[in-house]
N, C-alpha and C positions, 0 to 999 in steps of 0.2 A: 821656480821653484826651487825647491832641494834635490840634488842628483840624486841623497843619497834613500831620499824615499822611491825615487821613480827606480834605480835600481834593488831595493827590497820591490818592490811590486813587480819588475821584470821574475824574480826569479820566485814570486807566490804565484806567475802567472805561469812560467817554468813550474815544478814542482808540485800544482795545484792545490795545495792548500797550506798556512801560516808553520805547522807544527812543524814540515819539513820543511819548507824555505827556512823555517829556523835553524834548523837543524843543519844544513848547503851552509848558513851565514855563521852558524857559533854565533848567534845575538836570540836574546830570551824570546818568544814568538810577544807578550806582550807591547813588547817592545817596534816587534815589526806591523803587527796590527795598530799602534797606532800612529809609526807612518806613516800607512797606507790610509787610511784615514783622513791625515791629514793632507795628504794627497791631493784626496778626492774631496773636500771641501779647498784650498787654493785655488783649484782649474774649475768645479762646479759643475764636474759628470760624478755617476757610479760607477767603479773600476768593474769593480768585484759585483757581483750576485751570490752572500754568505746561504750557502745550501748545507745539511748534512752529508756529502755528497765531497763537499769540500770549497773550494772560494772558484765558481765559473767565472767566465770572462763574458761583461757585457758588450753590444754591438759596437758603445763606442768606451768599452774598456777594452777593444778586440784592436782598435783604428791608433790607440794613444800605447799601446803596447808594440806593436806598430814601428810609431815612432819614436818610443822610445826607447828600441832594440837600435835604432839608427844613429842613435844623439848620441848615445854608449859606445859606441863601437866606434863614432869618430871620435872625439874622446880617447879611449886607450892609442888608437893609434897617433894621434897626439901627444899622450904620455910615451909611446914607445921612440918619436918622431926625435923626440932631445932629452929623452935619459938617458944614467948613464955618459952623454958623450960618445955619443955610439956614433961610426961615420953615418952617412945624410944619405936613408936610402935613397936609388935612379928607381927615377917611376914617364914612362912607356904606356902609350895606351892609344891603339889603331884603327877603325873598324871599314873594310876594303872589300871589290867587292871580287869572285871569286876566279883568280888569274893568275898567273903562271909569275909574269913576269914580276907581281908584287910578290907574290911570297917567294921568291928568288933573292932578290932584295932583300927580302925580312931577314932570310935564314943566313946573306951574307954580312947585316945587323948585326946578330946574335950573336959572330964571332968577336967582333969589336968589344961585349958590354964590359972585358975585364974582370978584376974581382971583384970590382967596391958591391953592395949587395944593390937587385936592385928587381923590380916590379916589373914585369913588363906583359900588354894584355894585344891580344893580335885576334880578329875580327872580324870575317868571312858572312857576308849576308848580300843581304839586298840593298840599294838608294833610302830605300825610306826611314830601314832601322838603322840608318847608317847616320843620316840625320839625326836618327831618335836619339841613338848611344850621347850624340855629342851631346844633343840638349837635355837629355831630361839622364844621362849614364855616366857621365862624365869621362865620355874618351876625350882624348884632347886633340885626336886630330883625326880626320875620315877622306876617305876617294871615295866620292862619287863613278859614276855611270853612267853612261844614256846619249841616245844615238844624236844627231845633230842634229835634226825637226827636231827638238824635241828641249830646242836649248834655251829660249826666252820662259820657257812656261820655265826649267832653273831655277836661272839668274833669280826671274822673279820673286820667289819664294826663298831665297839663300837669303837677300834682298828683305823680305821682308821679316826674315829674324833672325838679321843681324850678325849672317854669320858669311864670313872672306873665300876666295875665291878666289885657287888662278890653279889653271891650264896643266894638265902634268902632261899628259896626249892623245895627238887624234890618230886613229887610225881603221880601216878596213877589214871587218872579221872572217879569220880561213873557217877552212874546213878542215877535224883531225881524224880520222877513223882507224880503223885495225889497221897493219898491213897487209891483209890479207884477204880485206877487201876488197870484190872489182871495182871502186871506185878510186882506191892508190895505183890501177894503173895510165889512172888517169891525171896524165899534167897542168889541166888546165878544167875545173868540170861546172858546168852549167846547170842551175834551176832541175828541170827539163831532168839531169840526171839524176838527178836525186830520187824524185818519185819512187816510190816500193821499197824504200830502205825509211827504216826508222832512224828517227830523229832524237836528239837526247838530248833534255833544256831544262834550263832554270827555272820552278814553279810561282817566280815571282817576283817577273817584271815590277815596274814601279816608273809614274813619271805623275808628278803633283795636278792635280784638278781630274785626273781622268780615269774614269773606272778602270779597272783590272783587265775585264773583257773585251774590253778596245785596246788596248795596247798590248794584249796578247795575241787576236786577231792585225794588230802592223807588224806585230815584231815577226810575226809566223809567215812559211807558205803554204801556200790555196793547195799544192798537190800535194800537202804529204797524209797522209791516212794513219801514220801510225805514231806516237808520238808518247816516250818515257820524260814526267817528270819528277827532277829530281831542286835538291837542295845545297846539296858538298860536295865540294871534287872529287874525292875518296873512289865513289859509285859513278863518277860520272868516269877515272879511268877504268876500271875494275870492265864496266861495261864495254865502255870503244875497247878494251882489250881484247873480252873476251867472245862479242858477239861483229861478225865482220858484217852485219848489215846495219850493223846502226852507225850514224856520221853527230860530230857539232858543231855549231857554232865557236870559236874565242877568239879571243886573243892572238895574236901572231905567241905560239907559243917557242917556250929553245928546244933543244932540240936534244938534246938531253933526258928532260920529262919525255922525251916523245919515243925513244931510244926503250929508257925506260920500264914503258910501257906498249912496247912495240909499234907502234903506230905512227901513221905520217899526217903531211900537213899541208895542203895543198889548194887554191886558192879557185874563186866563186871567176866565176869572168860578169856572170849577173850583179853578182851584188856590184851596188856603188857607194849603200850608203855608208856613211860614215859613224863610225863612234870615237867618244869625250870621256879620258875619267882627267876630272879634278879634286881638285886635292881641295881641301874648306878644317873651318876652326873659328872659334866663336871669334864676334872682334876683339879685339884691346888684345888676344890673349895671346902670350911670348915664347916663344917657340924655343923652346930647351935645349938643351945640348946633345943629349937625343937623339932630339928631333931631327934638326939637322943633320945629325949623322944617318941616319932614316930617309932620309929627304935626297942624301949626295948619292947615298947604297941608289935606292927606285931611280934617279939619274943614268948611274953607268947603266943599269940592266935593263934601264931602256931607253938606252943607245945599242945595246947590244942585241937587243931582240926584238927589235918595234923596227 
């Protein structure tokens, strides 16, 4: 397959016509037309329908252009990586649960990046998407969270997908709420004390082989009639700070985060469930210098806050 022909086809798809593509590429229109026809012949598909309104993608053409754009982007990245003897860009990517101690570790990690060019990706999401990010979206590291009673579900799935896993920490959830909440006056709280309050909860728990409804039923108390489901941490802190009727189950939070939002943290005498945070990555993946720096900060944050 001719890469140049592929580039021409992508430009024609973007422009919607041969003449406009020719203007952008500074190439004669017959040359582009011939290149596209040769590409279609090589692939054995029709990429474009030629109409009076221009060049319209066929269903097969749409699929091909999607892949072609990805290939051309990768070629561009390789060229940028090695040309002009420019410094090699550091890369780091991780997908994690929504947890204060992990974001604290990431903040400290970011201070040590130095002057070398770097490209960093930090994604907060649930365990299912973290696993998918590593398998299908080129994330190198992930941290998944689950209750200890689901341990075998996760380990079987990780082994099946050839993902390595290491325990980061074990903990029991704490309750956080506004300092103005009546709950904040209690040093230790029971499940019964939470009745009548509004629970803030993440809306996307996940356990392999179990339906979402079953997981949510097992993770939630029966005596809570009002819940607000969210997907990211900024909203949870705003809600907890502004509404003294709300509370949330979280991994132990740093005091400076609690102070920033006017929150307090309390233990629950009835909550005996243990949770695990597990570091995962592809089998055979070699940890980079940046990976090891982040893991060091993660261990330090764990010792400090959990």
